[in-house]
N, C-alpha and C positions, 0 to 999 in steps of 0.2 A: 568330788561335788557331782561326779556323774550318777553315784551310786546315791544321794538325795535326788537328783532330778529325775531318775526312775521310780523309786519311792513314789515322787511327787504326782506321776504320769498316773501309777495306779490308784494313787488315792484322791486324783479327781474325782474317778467314777462312783465314788462313795456318799459324793454331795452331801457332804456333813458342812457343818459350821467352821472357817477358817482357822478358829482358836481351840477347837475339837481335836480337829485332822492333824494343827502343826504338834499340839501335844501328845497324841498319838506316835506320832513320827520321831517326838522327841528331837524337834529343831525350833526356832525364833519364829513367832506369828508373820513376822515381816518376809523373813526369807522362804518362808512358803507363801505368800503373796506373789511374790517378783517369778520366782522360778514356776509356779502357775501361769501366769501373763507370757512370758517366754512359752511355754509350751504351744497354750492355745494359739497363739501368734503363730506357729511354727503349722500347728496342724489348720490354721486358716490358709498359709500361704501355700500348702500343700495340696490344699483341694482348689484351688486356683488355680493351678498349673495343673493338675491335675482334667479339671473342667476344658480348659483351656485347649490343652491335648486332646480332648476326647472328639471336642466340636469347634475345629476351629473357622467353618464356613457351613452357608447351607444356602440353596438355592429355593427361593419361596415359590416363585410362580415364572413362568416365561408365557410370552405371549406373541407367539411366533408371526401375526397379523399386524400388530401391530408393531412387531419387533422391540419389545421393553422386556426387562426382566427383575424381580427385585431380590434383591441379596442380602444376608445376615452375617454376622461372625460375633464372637467372642473379642475381647480385648482386656490385657491387666492395665492397659492405660488408655486414655483417649488419645485415639490419632486426631489431628490436625491440622494435616493438608491434604489434597487429592491425592497426591501421590503417595503418602501413607494410606491412604483408603484400599487404590487399586492393588497395591502391595499387601495390605490384610486380607480384600475378598479375591485375592489372585484372578482379577479380572485383564482379560486378552484383550489388550486394546488394539489389536487388530479387527477384530468384530466388536467388538463394543465399547460404547464410548459412555463415561461417567457423566448421568446430567442432575442425578442431586444425591445427598446423603446425609444422615443426622445421627446424633448420638444420643444413647441413653442410657445414667448410670445408674448399677443395679448394684448390691448391698456388696459382693466381692468381685466384681468385673464391670466392664464397661458391654453396653449392647450395640452393634455400628450396622445400620440398617444403608441399603443404596439402592437409588434407581438405575440401571444402565440403559441406553438404548441402542440397537444395532445399528453399525456405521455403516453408511451411505457408500453408494460406489461413487457420488460427485464429493463426498469428501478425503476419500480416498485417491481420487482425481487431482482434486486442489494439494493435497499433502506431496502428493508426487509432484507436482508442479514446481512448489514454492523450493522442496526440497534441491531439486536438480536445477533451480533458475540460478544462469551465471550470466546477470547483465554484461552485454560488452559496450561499453560506452560510446558515443557516437560524436563526433566533432560537427560542427554546425558549419554550413559554409561561411565565405567571407562576405561582408557584405557588399551590396548592389550600387558602387558608385560610381557615376558618369560623370567624371571629368568635374572641373572646378565650380560646375553651376549649381551642387548639389550644396554648394558651403555657401551658397548666395541668398538661399532660401530661409523664410524664417523658423527658428530655433522655438521646437513646441515639442508636450508631450501627448500620448495617446492613449485614452479609456476606450479597452473591447472589453466589456464584460459579458458575453453570450451564454447568459445564465439558459436552465428550461432547454436543453440539448433533446432530454429524453432518451439516449439510445435503448432500443429494442422495447420501444412503446408500441401497440397495435396500432396500425395503421399509421405510422412514421415513415414509412418505407421511403421517403425520399431524401432522408435526413442528411445521409450521409454527401448525398449530391448538392443539397442544398446550404451543407454550412461551408460544405470549398468551394462553390460560387461565391456565398457571401463575404468568406475570409478574403479570395483574392481581388474580387470587386472592389474592398475596403481600405484593405491595407496600399493596392496598386494609385489608386485614386488618391488616398492623403499623401502618399510620399511623393505623387509627382508636384505637388504643391509647397509642402514642407519636408522639414529636415527633421522629421521624430527622433529625438535621442534616447526618448525613454518611452516605454510603451507597456501601459499598465495592463495584463492580461491574465482577465477571471478563466479562471479551470472551478469546477464544482458547483454547487447549485442545481443540483437535479441534471447533472450530468447525465446518469445513468437511470432509468428509470424505476429498477427496484432493487433489494441495498440485503435481498437474502435468496436463498435456493429454494424457497416456495414460492417466490417472485410475489414478495411483498415489499412494502416501505420500511425506513429502518422502524416504524413505530408497529407493525404487521400489517398494515391496511393493506388487503389485497388490489391490485391493480391491472389492467390488460394488457399483455405482454404479447411479443411478438416472436420472444426466444427465449432459449435460457438465460439464466444470470451469467455465467464463464464466456458464453456469447456478448452478450453484450458488452460486458469488461473486457474482454481481447479489442472490440470494435472501435470502442470508445479512446482506449489507450493508444491503440494506431494512431487516429484521427488527430488524438491531442497530440504524439509525439511530429507527425506530418505538418503540423499548425507551427509550431513552435520554431519548427527548422523553415518553414517558410518566409514567418512573420522577420525572423534572425538576416534575410537577407535585404530586408527593407529599412530597419532602425538598428540606429546602435546600442543600446540595449534593452533585455525583457524582464520587467521585472513579473513574475507567474506568483498568483496571488489565491491561494484556496481557499474558497469559499464553502462550508457545508450545505447542503440543501435537506427537505424534510423528506425526500425519496432515497438519499444515498451517502447518509453521513459517512456510515465506515468506509464503503468501497470507493467513492469518489477521493476520500483519506491516503486507502492504499494506493491508488490510483497515481494520485500527486508526487506522491514518496518514491514511486516507481520510477519515475520519469526523472525524477532529482536523483535518482542514482545510475540512471541509463545515458545521460546528456552528459558532457562534458564541455564547460566555456565558462569563461570568467564575464561572459557577457550576459549571464543569466542571475539574477538574484530571486531565491527562491524563499517564499513568503507562506509555508506551508504550514506551520503550528496551525493546530485545530483551535482556532477561534473566531465565534461566531460574529464579530466585529471588528473591522480592522481597518487600519485608516493611514493611507501614505501623504508627503506632503511632497509636492512639489516647486518648490519656489512659493507664490505667494497662494497657492492653491492647496484646498485641503480638500482629497479625496477619499469618501467613507464607501466600506464595501458590504453587504453582506447580503443573505438571500430576501428574505423580506417577507418571510411566512410569522414570524414575529412582529404582530401588531403593536403600535403603542402612541398615543396623542402626544407624550413626551421624547421623541427623537429627536428632536435637535439639544433639548436638554440634557438629554442621556449622553449623544458625542458630546457637548460641550463640559462634562462633567468627567466622564472618561477618558478625552484626550485632549485637558485642559490647556499643555501647551505646546501641541498641536494646532488648536482651536486659536488659543492668545497670539501665535505667531503670522495667521492667514488671515485671508480677507475674502477668498474665492471658496465656500465651502460647498461640495456637494457632495452628495450619496447615493449611488447604486443599487439599485437591487433589480431581483424579478418577480417570479412566482407567480405574477396573474397573469403572465403571456400577455398583455399588453401594452402599449407606452401612455404615460402619465409623468404629468408634473405638478409639485406643489412647492409654491416657492415661500419662504418665511423669510420677508424684509423688513428692514425698518424703514421708517418713514421717508429718510432721505437716499432709499435705496444703494445705500455704502455698504451695506455690512448686512448680511442674513444667512442661510441655508437655504438650498435647493433639496427636493427628490425627486429621485429622476425615476422612474419606474418603467425597465427596459421591455420592449416586446420579444418573443422569441422567434423562432425559425420551427417548433417543435409542430405537429400535425396535431388536431383532435382526435381523442380515440372515441368508444361508445359512453363511456361516463363522462364526457365534455360535452356531449353530444344531446345525451339525455338530460344533463343540468340546463341544455341551454347555453351552454358554453361555449359560442360560438360566432363566427364572424372578425374575429379579431386578423389582423392583419400581420402575415408573418413575415417579420422582420429583423436584421441586424444594424446595430448604430457603431460607430465610431467616433468618439470625439474627442478632438485637439483643442490643449492649450495653453495659450499664450504664459509666459512666468509670469507677469502681471497681470494681465486685462482679463486670467480665465478662459473659457471656453471662448474659442473664436470661428470654431466650425464644426458643425457636426454631420454627418454623414450617415447614408441609409441606404442597404441593400434589401432589396423586396424579393422575397420566394415565390414565384407562380404558382 
């Protein structure tokens, strides 16, 4: 058979009719066609291997000023993952980061092209920080119970949603002190008259002013900042860690409610998950899944939380539909939002005022930056609020701490 195949390999060059060629070779025409197909396939595969070995990678263009380069290569098969692209193009991931790639099928191979960008110093710093970070879990201090009189106070839950702190914002130079003063003022006054068995403490909602290394919000909007993103993150993390330790002294239980804001959706998500791995306590409940609307029930109270940047005239209906079980089991229903940096209240009540829905827009401790000044969004009273709720009567007390 090998001799016949050798004859067929030579006869292909004749480029004659298959019947004529087979007759000259003294073989059946079907056998000739079969051997011809095998030989042509072998030649095609050999050419493909030759081309791939000859040109596996080429650098098309490098722009050192912009820190970008385009690469291309041939591949016998289509690469389907970034890892395969990096391996094929031999990208040094310590110097370059894969930004985009695209594949094009040619006649006998795949053409693979990619855009890579220079790894920035801050990217390396964050990678090093995360790889070397081993959080040491801290224990919360014991609750500050002063004698039996503590148990004679009315039992309530607390709502502390201090959104729109904007760590790292330009002009927000006193936010650390303002936040500390407000938190101490609210929790000490609240605990003097009431036994707070559960405090809903909201983290997020524009806790940090930016969400990228370039100093923009999540959507890419440029904002005025007074520090770099890593510095703002560390400052916010340390402040929230201190806040949880302080609050645990005055309340029986803390429920941490993560609410994403329009400035820091990803950064605040990382921050609250880092806190959950750092604090070791069975007195804390962590509601830190990424959800833009959340509800917690305290006896007859329906407490909803969101940032407030997504406006809708059907907000009560949306909550009644999405959280129908919680809605039906409660009679005091309140939504707490921020975003507007001002204090407002919208009430949706039935005629006899026995059921309804209250939307409370909470103020902010943050100072105005140039953008707010330019848009004339000034004059809002900088403050923070703590609401206390009876198990059956709903809101029975609202404390306010005003920043100077």
